[in-house]
N, C-alpha and C positions, 0 to 999 in steps of 0.2 A: 514668813509665810512662805515654803517651799519654791523655788525655780517651776511651773508643770519641762514634764520632758515629753521629748521630740515628740513620742505615742503620743500622747497625751492632745499637743497641739495638732497634728494629723489626723487623728481624730473627728478629733472636735472638726475641726477646718470642714476638714470632709461632711460631717454631719448637717453642719449647719447651709450651707452650698448645695451638698445637694436635697437636704428638708425642703430649702427653700425655692429651690425648681420646682418640685417634688407639688408641694405644696398652692404653688402662684398658681404652676397647668394643669392642676385638676382643679381650685375656685376658678380659676381665670377671674379674676378678679381684677378691674381696673381702676378701681375709685383709689384717692391719697389712705383713705383712712384704713382696707381692705389688704392693699402692702403694707402699711404699718403693723398692723397685728401679723401680717403669717412673717415678716421681719422679726418683732419682739418672737413670734413660737422659734422661729427656726435659731436664733442664737439663743436661746433657754436651751434650748435642746442638746444642741450645740456644744454649752457648759455644763450639762447635765453627763453627758458620755465624757468629756472631757476629766469630769471628776469621777465617775466610774471607772476608767483604764487603773488596769492593778499599777501601782504605784512597785519597783525594784525594790525588798526591801536591805539593806542596806547589810554589809557585811558582820558575819558574829565575829567579837570581841575573843583574844585567843583565851583558854580558858587557864587561869593560873596553874602554879606548878603543886603537882602534890606533897601535901607533908609530905612530911619525915615518917617514913614506917616503924613499927614500934621494935626496940631488939629480940625480940624474941618471935618475931613477926615469920613464917617460911619464908623464903626466898624462893621467888621463879626461878625453875627449872628448864634450864634451855637445852634444846637441842640442837645437833651440827645438823646444818642443813649440807648436801650433796651437791657440788661445784663444778658444774661444767669448764674447763677451760679454751675459750677457739683460739684457738691458736692461727695465729696472722698467714694470710695465705702466702703464698712459696714465690719467690721470685721469679716471674718471665723468664721464661725463658727468654734467646732472639731465637730470631723466625727468620730465614735466607730469603729475600723477592723468589718466587718464581720467577721464571722467566721463559719467557714463552716463543716458539721461533717466528721473525716476521712472516706475514703475508707472503704471499706469488708477486 
């Protein structure tokens, strides 16, 4: 059996906690059997939610290399694409520091 993902653990745990609290508050159960029923119901609901969380699919395997084309098959026509050459920026020119006269 594969290990559960982090999403399955998070959703299942959150469901168990929230549903148990909600059912205990709404039913105001005070007896041990009532609390036990609510606990098992919350665990079952959490398990159901954890199992229905979508599991990521494994990466597809690379496709096999295509078989060699027969000798009489037409070759694909290649159309050249114009390329633009991006020239490197010119070297920065030396900048002289600006000297301002001193204050009064």
